[in-house]
N, C-alpha and C positions, 0 to 999 in steps of 0.2 A: 441730362443726368448729372453733369459736373456740378451744376449750381444747387442741386437738390441733395446730393450725396457728399457729405463732408469729407469722409475718408473711405476709401475704397479698399476693402480688405480681402485678402485670399484666404484660402483653407490652411495655409501654412502657419497661421498664427500660434503662437506658442503660450498658451494660458498657464503652463507649468510654472512660470515665473511668480504665481501667486504664492507658491510655497517655498521659493528659493531666494527671494530678495531679502535683505537684511537692513532694516531701518530702526529708528528709534522705537522702542517698544511702548506703544500707545494702544488704547483700546477705546470701546464705546463708552466706558466709564469715565473717560477724560473730558467728555463733551456734553454740556448741559442739555442741548436739544435732542439727545439721543437717549435719555434717562427713561423715556416713557414707552420705548420700543418693546415689543414682546421678546421672549427668551430667544426664539429661532431667528427673527430679524436681527437681534443683537449679534448672534454668532456669525452671520454672514457679514455685518460690518466689521466685526473684530478681525475676521480672516482678511479682509481688504485693507483695513487700517494697518494691521501688524505687518502685512506684506509690503507696505509702503506705496501702494498703488493710490490711495487716497489719504489726504491729511485734512485737517480742519481749516476753515477760513480764518480761525484765530486759534488761540491756545485752548479756549474753552468752548468755542462754537464750531460745529461741524458744517453748518449750512445746508441742512437737510433738504429744503426745498428751494435752494438757490439754483438759477439756471446756469448751465455750462456754456461757456463759449469754445470756439474752435482751438484756441491756444491751450486752454485747460484739456480739452478733449485729446489733443496731440499728445500732451504729456502721459496721459493715463494709457492711451493707445500703445505708446512706444514702451511703456514699463510693462504692460500686459504681455507684449510680444517678445519682451527680453531683447530688444534691439541694442545694437552698439550705439551709444550716444556719446558724442564728442562734446564734452562741456567746455572746450576751448575755442569752439567756434565763435566768431565775431560777426560774420557776414552770412547773409542768406541768399539763396537762389530766387526767392520771391521778393518782389519790390516792396510790398507792404509788410514785411517782416524785418524788424531791426532791433538790435540789441539795446538801443536807446530808448526803446518803447517802455515806459515805466510800468505799464499795465500788463503787457504781453510779452516783453522782451525775453523773459526767462525761458519761453517756449521755443526759442530759436533752434536750439540744438535737437529738440525732440521733433520739430517739424522737418528738419533737414534729415533726421534718421529715418522718419517715414518715407520721405521722398527717394532716398538712396535705396531703401528696401523695395521700392516700387509699390509702395501701399497707396500713396496719393501723388496726384499731379497738380494739386491746388484746386482753387475755387473758379477762378477765371485765368486767362492767359497771363502768366507771370505773377499772379496774385494767390494768396492763401486765405486772406480775410480772417485774420487771427481773432478778431473781436466778434465775429459772427456767431449765432447761436446754433445749437444742434437740435434738430426737431426729433420727436418720438418715433417717427417713421424711419428717420436716418439711423437712429439707434438700433431699431429693429433690424434693419439691414446689416449693420454692423455685426451684431451678435450672430445672426444666421450665417453671415460668410465666415466667421470665426469658426463655426462648426462645419465648414466645408459643404454646406447644404445651398450653395447658390443655384445650382441647375434645379434642384427639388423645388425652391422657391419660385423660380421662373415658370414652373409648370403648375403652379397653383393660382386660384383667382379668388377674389373677394368682392364684397358689395358694401363695405363700410364707406359711407360718404364722407367720413372725416379723414379718409386716407386717399393720398394721390394715387392716380391709376398705376404709375410704374412701381409704386410700393405695396400694392395690395397683396401680392404673393408672398413678400417678405414678412408683412405683418401677419398674414394668416398662418404661416409656418411658425413664427415667433410665438404666437399664442398657443399653437398646437404642441409646441415643445415646452410650453409654460416657462419661457424666458421672461416674458412679460405679460400683463393682464390688462383687460379692458377696464374702463372706468365704471363708476357706479351706474351711469346711464346706459351701459351695455355697448358703447362705442369706444374705439381706441383713441381718437383725437390725435391722429397722427401727425398733424401739421402744427400742433402745439409744441412749445420748446420743451425739451427733456430736462429734468431736474437731477440733481446729484444723487438723490436716493434711487431713482430709476436705473440710472447708469450703473450704480454700485450693485443693486440687487440683480439686475439683468446680467451683468457680467459674472457675477457669482454663479448664477444658475447655468450659464454657458460653460463655466469651468467644470462643472460637475459632469457635464456631457461630453466634454472635448476630448478627443483622441488625437494626440498630435501625429502628423505624418512622420515617417522615418523610422529609425531604429530605436529599440528599447535602451535606455540608459539608467543607471543608478544615479540619481541627483544628490543623495545625501544620506548620512547616517549620524545618529547621535544618541547618546544615552538619555533616556526618559525616566529612569529608575535604577535602583541599586542592581537589579537583575534584568533590566529591559533596555533594548535598543531598538529605536525607531529607524527603519529603512524607506526611503521614498524613491519613486520612479517618475520618469518623465511622462509615462503613459501606462494604461492598465497592462498588467502582465498575465501570461498563462499560467494560473496558479497550479494546475496539474503538473506542469513541466518545470517551473522555476524552483530552483534550489538555492537557498541561502546559507552561507557558512560564515562563522566568525573566528578570527584569529587575533591573539594578542601577541605581537612580534611574530615569530614563527610557530607559536604553539597554538594548537586547535582549542576552541572552546565549545563546550557542547552546548546546544541550544534547541529550543522548539520554535517552530515559525507559525504565526497566525497572520493571514493576509486580511487586510481591509476589505469591507464590502465592495468598494469601488475598485479594488485591485491595484491602486496606485501607491500603496504603502503596505508595510508589514512590520510586525513587532517580534523580534527574537527575544526569547526569555531564556536566560541563563539557568541551566539546571543544577549545576554543582558548585559554582562560584559566583562571587559578586565582582562587579566591576570595579577595578582599581587603577592606580596611576600607570600610565603607559599608553602605547600607540595600538589602536585596534584597527582592524580591516574587515569590512564585510565584503564577500565575494559572491556574485551571482552566477550561476551555472545552470545547465539543463536545456536552454533555449538554443535554436540553430544559430550557428556563428554569424551567418549572414543576416540575422534579425537583430543583432545586439550591437551597441557601441561601447559605452563605458560599462564595465562590469564590476567595478570596486569603488568603494568609498572608505574613507579613513576618518577616524575622530580620536581625540585625546581623552582617555578615560581619567578619572580621578577617584581617589579613595572616598567612601562614605563620609560625609560630614554631618554630625548632628547640629541642627540650627537652634531648636529650642525644645523645651518640654512645657506642656500645658495640661491643666485639669480639663476633663471633658464636662464634667457635671457644672451646670450653671448655678444650681442652688448651692447655698453656703451652709446649709444645714444637713446633718447627717443623723441616722436613727441610733436609738439607744439599743444595742443588741450584741450579742456574743460574736457575730460575723456581720461586718459591713463592709461592702465592696466599693472602693472609690476608684473611678476611672481617670486615667492620664493617658496623654499621647506624646511620644517622642517624635519629631518630625525631622527628616534629612533634607539635603539640598534639592531633593526632587519634589518636595512636598508630600511625600508618602511616609508612613510609618517607618521610623528607624529600624534597621534589621537587628540591632544589638539585643543580645539575650537578656533575659529578666535579671540574670545574675550579676549584671554589671551596674545595677542600680543599688543604691542604699536608700533607706526610707527611715526618717526620724519623726517621732511624734511625742508627745507627753500627755499625761492622764490616761489616754487610750493606750492599748498595747498593740504593737504591730506584728502581724502574724505571718504574712508571707506577700510576695510580689510574684505574679506570673504574667504572661502575655497571651491574649486572647487570639482566636484565629485571625482576626483582622489586624493584629499587631498592637492592639490597645493594652496599655498596662493595667492590670488589676491589682490594686492594693487592698489587702484584707486586714482590717481592723477589728480588735475586740474593744468595743466602747462601754460595755457593761463590766466596769471594774469598780474597785473600792474607792477609787479617785475620782470618779465621774458622778455627776448628778444631772438628771433629766431637766432639760430647759435652762441650765445654768452653765455647764462647763464649756469652755471654748477649746477645741483640740486642733493644735497646729500640726500640719503635715508637710514635711520636707522631703522632696526626692532629689537625689543627687546621682548624676551619671559619673561614674568613676574614671571613664576613659576621657571624656571631654570636659568634665567638671562643670557642666551646665546644671544649674539648680533652679527649682521652682518651689515656692512655699504658698500655702493657703490655709488660713484659719477657718475651721468649721464650728459652727454652734452645735451643741448636742441637743437633739429633739427628744421626742418620746419614742416608745417602742413601735417597730415597723408595722405598717398596715398596708397590705397589698392593694394597689390603687390602679395600676396600668399594666397591660401586656403588650409586648410588641416582638414580632419576629425578626430574627436576623436574616441575613442573606443565604440562599441555598447553597449547600456545599455537596455536590453530586459525587459519589464515589468513582464514576466514570464520566468523563465528558460534561456535558451541560444538559443531560436528560437521563432518565431511566430508560434503558434500552432492553434489558434482559433480566431474566430470574437472577436473583441473589444481589442485585445492584440497590443501592440506598441513596437517600438524600438526607442531609440533616440541617435542621434550622435551630439556631440558638433561641431559647425562650427567655426574652428579657422581661423579667417581672419586676416592676418598679414599685418601691415604697412610696409613701406620701411625700418624701423629699426628693424623689427622682433618682435614688440609688437603686442599682440592681441587686435583688436579693439573692442570696447564695442558694446553691442546690441543697446544701446540707441544712440550711435553716429552714427552707421550705419543706424538705422531706421530714425533718423532725417535727415539724407543726403540722404535718399531714395536709399541707396546702397543695401539694402536687397530686395527691390522690384523687382530688375533685376536678383535676385539669384533664380535659377530654378533647378529642378530635373528631370532627364530623366532615364528611365530604359533601360539598355544594354541588359538585358534579358527580354522577354515579360512578363508583367504582366497587366492585364486588368485594366483599370481605375475604373471599378466598384468593384475591388477586394480590391485595396489599395488606400490610400490617404497619403498626406504629407502636413505638414505646418511648416514655419519657425517661431520660437518663442524664448523668453528669457528662458535659463536653470535655472533662479533663481539667478544667480550670474552675471548677466548683460554680459553673453556670449551667442552669438546665438546658437541655436540648430535646427536641423531638426527632427522632429518626424513623423515617418511613422507608420501607423496604418492599421491593417487588417480589411476590412469592412465586410467580410463574410468568412466563412469556405471554403476553396478551396481545390481541389483535386490533386495538385501536390506538391512535396517537392524538395528541393534543395537550393543552394545558388544563390541569384539573384542579379546581379550586377547593380549599378547605377552610375550616373555621376552628381555631383552638380557643376553648373558653374555660372559664372556672366561675365561681361565684362572684368574682370581682371584676373581671375584664375579659375582653375577646380581642382576637386578632385573626386577620385573614391572610392567606398565602396561596400559592400555586405550585403545583409540581408539573414539570413537563415530562411527558412521557411519549417516547418515540417507539412505535411498534417495530420490532426487530426480530427476525428469524421466525415470525409466525406467518403462515400463508394467509393472505385475504383474497388473492386473486390466482387462478390457476389456469395453465395452458398445457396442451399436449403437443409435444414437438415432433419434427419429422425424423423419419427413420434414416440412418445412414446406408441401410441395406434394404432390400426387399423382404417381404414376408412370404415364404414359400411353403406350400402344402407339406405337412409333416414336420415343419421345423420344431424344434424343442429349445427351451431356455432362451426365449426371445424377449428382449427388454426394451420397454417403450419409454423414451425420454419424456420427462416431466418438468415443466417450468412453473415456479411459483414466485410470487412477489408479496412483500409486506405492505402495511398500510401507507408507506411512504414511496412505494413504487420500486423499492430496491428487490433485485432478484436474489433469491435464496440459493445458498450452496447446497451440494448434495448432502452434506452433514446436517444442515439446517433442516432439509425435508425430511431427514430420517430421525429427527427428535421425536420424543414421545408425544409432544403437543401436536405436532403436524401429522404424524402417523394416525393419531386419534381423529383428527379433524378432517382428513382428506379421505373420502370414500370413493372406491373404484367399483365399476361394473364392466363386465366383459361378455361379449357374444362372438361365437365362431372360434373360440380357444379355450383351453383349460388354463386358469391362471389364478394368482392371488388376488383378494379382493381389497388389498392394500398395497402401499408402496414398500419396495424392499428397504430394509433398515440396517443392512449390513453387506460387506463385500464391495467388490469393484463396482457393482451396478447399483450401489446404494443410491436412494432417492428416485429410482426408476420403477416402472410397473413391469412386474415379471409375468410372462405367458408361458406356462409350463410346456404346452403343446398346442399346435395349430390344429385344430379340428376340422376346419373347412377345407374343402376340396379346391382345386385350382379354379380361378375365376369367381371363387366365393368371396366373402368378406369377413373381416374381423373388426369389430367395433369396440372401442374402448371409451368409457365415460368417467370423469373425475369430478367430484363434487365437494364444495365446501358449502356448508349451511349451518351457520352459528347466528347468535343474536347481533354480531356486529359485522358479519361478512357473509355475503352470498356470491359464489362463483361456480359455473358449471362449463366443462370443456369436453367436447366430443370429437373423437376423430375416427374415420373408418378407413381401413386399408384393404385394398385389393389383394387377395391371395394369388400368388403366381404359381407356375408350375414348379412341381417338386425339384429339389436340388439333385442334379445328376452330375457325374464326372464329365467334365468337358475337355480339358487340356492339362498338361503337365507343365509346371513351372519350375526351372532350375534355380535352386537356392545356392548351392555350393558347386563350383565348377571343378572337375577333377583335372589333373594333368593328363597330357596325352601320352607321355613318355615317362619311364622310370628305370633307374638302374636296378639290376637284380637285388632283392632284399628291401626295397623300398615300398612304401604304401602311399595312397592318395585317397583322401576323403572326398565325398560327393554327396549331394542331397536334391531331391525334387519333392514337389508338393502337388497334391491333386487339387485342381481349381475348378469350381463349378461354373455353370454358364452365367453367373452374375458376378464372376471375378473374385469370389471368396474362397479361401482354403476350405476343403471339404474333408472332414474327419470320418464322417458316417455315411455309409451307402445306404440306398433305399430300393425298394420294389415300386415301380411306377406303373400305373395303368395307361390305357390310351388317352385318357382325359387330362393326363400330366398330374395326377393325384397320387399320394402315397398310399399304398396298400399293404397289408401284413404278409402276404405270401407271394412266391415267385410264380405259382402256377397260374398260367394265362396271362402273365404280366411281364414287364420288361425288367431284366436283371443287368446291373451295370457292375463291371469288375475291372480291377487292375492286375495285369500279369507281369511279373518281373522275372527274366531269365538272365543267365550268365553263362557264356559257353567261352572255353579256352581253345586257342588255336596255336599251331606251330608256324614258323616262318613261311611255310608253304600254303597255309590256310587249311590244313588238315585239323580236324577236332582231336584234341588230346586230352589226357588226364588233367584235372584241375589241381593236382597236388601242389604244384610250384607257382601257380598263378591263378587267381580266383577273386570272387567278390564276396565280402562278408556282408550279411545283412545287419540292421540296426541291433539285433539281439545276439550278435557274434557268430551266427551259423553261416557255413559256406552255402552260397546260393546256387541252386541249379535252376529251380522254378518255383516261384511262390505265386499263389493267388490271393488277392485282398479283396474281400467281398462281404456282404452281409452274412452273418452266421459263423463266419470263421474269423481269419485276420481281416480286420476292417482298415479303411483308408488310413486311419491314425497310425497303424503300425507301419505303413509304407512312408508316411510323411515325416521320415527321420533319416539319420546319417548313414549312408552305406560307404564300404571302403573297398578300394581295388588294394589287394595285398599280393606282394610277390616275396618268394623265398630266394636266398642266395643261390639256390640250384637252378633258377629259371634260366632258360637259354635265351640268347639274343634272338630277336625277331618274335619271340612268343608274344601273342596279345590276348587280351580278354575282352569280350564284347558284352556290354551290359545292355539290355533292352527292356523298356517298360511300355506296356500297351493298355490303352483304355478300351474295353470291349462293352458293346451293347449287345448282350446275348453272346452271339459268336462274331458279331461285326466289329471289326476294328475302327474306332473313331479318332484315335490319337495314338502317336507313337514317338519315342525318343530312343535313341542309341548313343552310348559313349563307349570308346575303346581306349585302353591303356596298352602300349607296346613297351617291351623289355628292349632297351639299347645295350649294345655290346661295347667292348673295350676300345673299338676304334671310333666310337661317336666323338664328334667334335663339340666338346663341352667347355664352357667359360665358367670358372668357379669364383666364388667371392664369399665374403662373411657378411651375414645380415647384420643390420644396425642393432646394437644393444640399448635398450632403453634404459634410463637412469635407475640406480638402485638405491635401496635404503641401506644406510650404515648398520646393519643388523649386528655384526660382531661386536662393535665397539658401543652400542647403544646402552647397554646394560638393562634392556627391557625384554630380550627375547630368550626363550626358555632354551636350555642346551639342546633339547631334542629338535628344535627347529633350526639349529646351526650346522647340521650335516649338508655340506654344500652341494652334493649330488642329488639329495633327495628333498631339501628344503623348498617350500613355495616362495621363499624370499630370495632364492637364487634365481638366475635365469640360464637357459640353454644358449650357448653361442653357436649359432646354426651356420652350416656350409650350404649355400645355395648353388644351383647350376642352371645354365640355359644353353639350348642348342644354337646352331648357326642361324636358325629362323627367329631367334629371340624368344623361344618358348620355354617356359619352365620345365625342367626335368627333375622328378622326384629322385632324392638320394636315400640311401640307407645311412646308418651311422657310420661315418668314415674318419672321424677325428681319431688321431693317435696320441695326440699331446696338446696341452694348453698351458701357456706360461703367462705371467703378469709383470709388467714393468715395475709395479709399485705395490708389493704385498700389504704394505701399511694402508693402502686405500682399498684395494681389491684383491681377494683371494680366489683361487681356481682349484678345480678337481675334475677328474675324469669319472664318468659313470662306470658302474659296474652291473653284472647280471643282465637284465633286460635293457638296461641303459648303457651297455658297453658300446664305445664308439661314439659316445655324446661328450661334450664339453660343457662344463658349468662354471658360473662365477657368482660370488656373493660379495656384497659391499661390507668393508670393515670400518674405515673412517671416511669422513668426508673429503672429497678431492677428485682428481682424474688420474687415469691410468691407461696404458695400452696393453691389449690383449693380444697374444700371438698363438694361432692354432696351427698345428701341423696335421695334415690330412693326406689320405691316399685317393688318388683320382681313379677313374673307371679303368684306365690302361695301366695301373699299377704304379705310376709315379708318385712320389711323395713331394708335397708342396706345403708352402706356409703362407698364411695371410694375417693381416693385422687389423684391429679395429679399436677405436677408442671407447672408453666407458666413463661414465660420471657417477659418482657416489654422493648422495645427499643426506642430510640429517633431519629432513622433514619426517615427523613421526608418521607411521602407517595410519591412514584414515579412510574411511569409506567414501568412495566417489560415487558408487552407483549401487543399488539393491534392486534385485529383479526376483519376483516370485513367479515360478513356472506354473503354478496352480492358482487360480483364482477361487476355487471352491474345492473343497475336499471332505471326504467321509472318512472317519478315523475310528480307530479303537483307543480307549484310555491307555496312557503310556507311551503313546507316539511321540516322535521327537519334532519340534517346531521346524527344524532346518529340513527335514525330510517332508512334513506335511505341505510346507509352502514350496518345495522343490527350489530352495533358495540358490541363487547365484550372487556373490559379493565381488564386486571390483573395487580394488583399493586405488589410492591416488598415484600409485606407480603403474597402473594398468594391469595388475596382477588380478586374475580372476580365481575365486575359490568356489567350488561347488558345494552342494548340500553335505558331501562327506568330508570335504576338507575344511570348511569354514569354522566347525566347532573347535578344531585344534588351535586356531589363530584368533578366536574371539577375544581373548585376553588382550590382544592388540587393538582390535576394531571396536570392542565395547558394545555389541549389539544387544539390546533389551528386548524382552518379550512381554506383551500385555494382551489382555482380552477385553474387548469392547462389545457392546450390544449383546451382553450375556443373558440368555434365558436358560437357566438351569444353574449348574455349579461346576466350576472350573479352577484349577490352579496351574500356573505355568512356572517351573523352577528356573533358576538362573542359567542352567545348561540347556534349557529348552524342552524339557520332559513336560508333557501335558497329562495332567491327571483330572478326569472329568467324569461326571455321572452319565449314564446312558441317556440319550434324548436331548442332551445339551447342545445349544447352538451358540455360537459366538464368532466375532472377527478376530482372528489371529493377527496381531499388529507387531511387526518386527521393525524396531527403530534404531538408528545410529546416533551417537552423540551430536553429530552435526545436522540432524534433522532429516536425513533419508529415511524413508519408510516404505513398507509394503503392507497390503491387507490381503488376507485370505479368508473366505467365509468357510467355516468348519461346521460339521454335524457330526456328533458322537453317536456311534451306533451301539 
């Protein structure tokens, strides 16, 4: 193998050197034997030559078909790999390599670099054979191993008789990867010597596929335009995760990022400013730290410099007309149109009259002249035009001959300018093309001239690829610079994608173009999803998930599914249930199929079919669900845990929910027959109920009057015994908050027992009990003050109404709560026992004691930003007076919405209802304060909630205070939105 393989390479080769080496700037244009190469091949040669990997055999000759020897090969390989090359080496470890060799001595340091890197051990023992040739099969092996495909190649076979046995797999894989190609006779010619052109093009192709081992690094950054920065990486990056940012010094520069197709580079486009003198830094983030090495690159920016101005028109004759447009281009150091505005130029002419100078969309300068004057004569007058840039003082002059009146002779379309992105995606988007209508002298004719002569009237557009007239429209108009343009607009979302050709024509000329349309938000494929819950007999308001995809395979959102276009095109049929024949277009279940009621009994089936059938799309999805036994009360789940003990006068809240056999909260009870299906009456069938009782006992366990200790139901009544079942109070009335309540007259040892049972007929199937006991003055309690969360500086903010500055009643205040635990570490509920509260710094926090129902409670409100210490004096259960302290922080961050919650997803209302109540709204601000539907209106001037209606069918108006006025029968989505983007949706029906 050693004698046949000139250089043994490993997968660690670094082809990234192609883009990072800096040599004398040469290109294929400098070599006479490269002038006949096609454009694609020239680009490959330019990349390798500019990177310094290859140079010519002379100043003007590349040596395209020259054979390479092993010395030349060593130099190229070392440069490709980016090895450290010691140019000061004078002796070699190989006996046949010498610095005194006039032909190959230059390669000594490159050969030694390859050996040091473990890439080669020579040709024979102690020899390298620098003058030896490199065969094509050796080249194939080199390229394959560069890509780390050595093991893959060894697993392949070949039958090419021109290739050595050992190289068959390498050549086969090189051909498969398109690194090299067979000859015209269909064979590879593996033992023939490789020429320089094969090595160059093969190495170039390998570079495109090469992914270096190791971590990702930023290898460089440079300005490539006045608002563009090119960033390069040593290997492809994850474009979904990679984030690039730009700074000038310590100041952030806003940019947009576009990654190259090979993901090895990106272009940052500055959105607000231009690159100027100074140090810039590009930073890469978003990737796992373990996967990255160098994350920054710097470059020195420079101010834009205008290099020259040149006239664009090759013709030196212009038309005789009131408006003639002469084009010129100012170029900066990046070779792009200079960004200087049109106002920085002066134009001088004689005989003709200078009218104006503007800039076209591509940066071209448009000079408008009136050549139809008393001082001009057709075919005789010479008109000099001079353009001067007042900033750089660069000047250009051209003398134009005056021809005859303009005749329209040619039509060309400019580049497309899409209103969004690079394609038409949705209704309302448009694309514009400049219509460059040329006269007989090659000058662009102005929009005003063409319009006045009715030459635009006969200009039309026809579609070469079919697009319906109701889908798109076009109009001829001024582009703002007196140049005609055609604007093509998408009138609705359509269900096909592709490039659609069109032709613009008039009596003198035609031009063709194409518009890219990416079908978005229009369903072309549909699927029915899986349910998160079972479908049970008697279920109501069941929503079946729907998934739809556009023509590009992108999944549509719920809002997309609910659009008019999709609601019309998706047809739904249902069996086994009563339901809608279309998808829901509003509410929290928007985009889903609603089944109003499950008609099928237990073990029956519900079948849902969704169909799209249009000229451009056909898709059908069907799913059948087995109906399970009707939902019944199975067990009780504790939502809020009450305290076990309380001091007389204290309360403790608690809550349970009824859970069905499928693990869901059950609000509605059912009558169920022996088959597990829902039936309308209880007679002869099974009835399920929840029974809640509360009994008060004295210290000896005797039942006593519940005046001093009892349980309050969710509606505030004292509980003795309540039954929750179909036809009376249903489970929903039970699934809410109960309260243990004691009065100050409650005696030590008194306790209240709460019991809730689920009954199947008269049979108990589940039961919970909770007890609260009143503790006496001898209870061993440990007291503390609860932590006080940060406060808003309400008093000093100048934004809070006086009515919300009453410390003891405002939502912007906080109660400073006293808590207690018994010897077992269990919480013990306390009544309001505070007697005094003071603050260490009234300028930061001010305090007050509650009155009336809030007597015995201590409150604090923020005044100015800062910290203070609060001290609360309180009375313990045994009558002692104690004091405790707690710190408080006041912030100046404005009150803002942190969370919005609608307790109602659907509501039926009368006109005049209030949005807060309809949605059962709860607002939580950035200080953690909750405002319910009754409290939120008074504080909305701070939170800025806005009300709107969507998906309206009928007529509705919502005022700023949330009052809803609507016609009977109107349906709509009530949307409540905060300034920072939080929102809720409630589907509303007006009765």
